[in-house]
N, C-alpha and C positions, 0 to 999 in steps of 0.2 A: 539130352534133356528128356525127362519123363513125359508121360502122357498128360494132356490137359483134360480135365474132366469137369463137367458142370455139376453143381450141387443145388438141386431144387430149382424152383422158379422165382419170380420176383417176390420181394418182401410184401406182405400185406400192407395196405395203406392205413394210416392213422393208428399205428400200433407201436408202442415203445419197444425198441429192441437194442441189443448190444451188437455193434457191427462185427466185432471179433468172433461172436458166436454164430454168425451166419454161414461161415465155412469152416470145415475141419481139415486139419493136416492129413495127408495121405502119403505113405512112404513112396518116395521116388516120383512124386507127381506135383503138378500144379492144378489146384482146384479153384474154380471161379463161380461166382453167383452174381448175375446182373440184378441190380436193385431197381434202377430206373433206365428206360430206353426211350429216347425221343429223337426226332430228326436232327435236333440241335446238339445232341450229346447223350452221354450215359453216365451212370454210376455203377461200378462193379467192385465187389469185394473178392480178393484173391488170398489163397494160402499156398505158399511155396515151400516144399520140403528143402532141406539143406542141399546145396549144390545145384538146385534146379534154377531155371531162369527163362527169359525170353530173349531170343537173338536180336541183333540190331535190326531195326525197322524204322519207318517213318509213318506218321498219320497226319491227316489234315486238321487234327484237333489239338488245341492246347490241352495239356493233361496235368492235373494236379494229383500227386501221389502223396498219401499220408500213411506212414507205418503205424500199425496198430500193435505190433508185436515183433520181436526179433531184430535182425540186422540184414541190410541189403546193400550191394554195390549197384548204383545206378549210373550208367554212363550216358552222357548227353553230349553230342558233337565232339566225341573223343576225350572228354574230361570225366573222370570217375569220381563219384561222391559216395561216401559211406553214410547211410542213414540208419538210425536206431529208433526204437519205439518212441513215438511222439513227434518225430521229425517229419517234415514235408518238403517237397521240391516241385517246381513247375517245370515240365518238359514242353518247350515251345513247339507249336505246330510245325511240321515239315523239317524238323531237326532229327537226325538219326539218334536213336536211343536204344539201350538194352538194359536188362535187369538180371541180377544173379543173387541168389540167397547165400549170404555168408554163413548164417545159421537159418533155420526155418524162420519164415516171417509171414505176417499177414499185412495186407495193405488195402486201402480204399483208393480206387482210381476214378477220378472225375474227369470226363472228357467233354470239352466244349468246342463247338465248331468255331473256328477262327474266321472273323469277318473278311 
């Protein structure tokens, strides 16, 4: 897996922006930019180069993934799902999950603390 790099700071409030334009692809890397961060959750935009991913892990958050571009394999509790641009999936809190870029892809990750 390539290095994870952060791109810029939070998005300015009350400004229209295109999510896919908030991060750029970088060869061999995963790039992320946090848009919102609160105790109850966060919203982060990611760009994954082809073949890059996140290894299996769990979080105490319910996580909504929406693909903005490309294709990704997302594995949740041992079951793999192929997502393409415009698709979304919910990764339940405390369930093991992993992501891998089939081709480069961008996504929005919205994490909400589970009650």
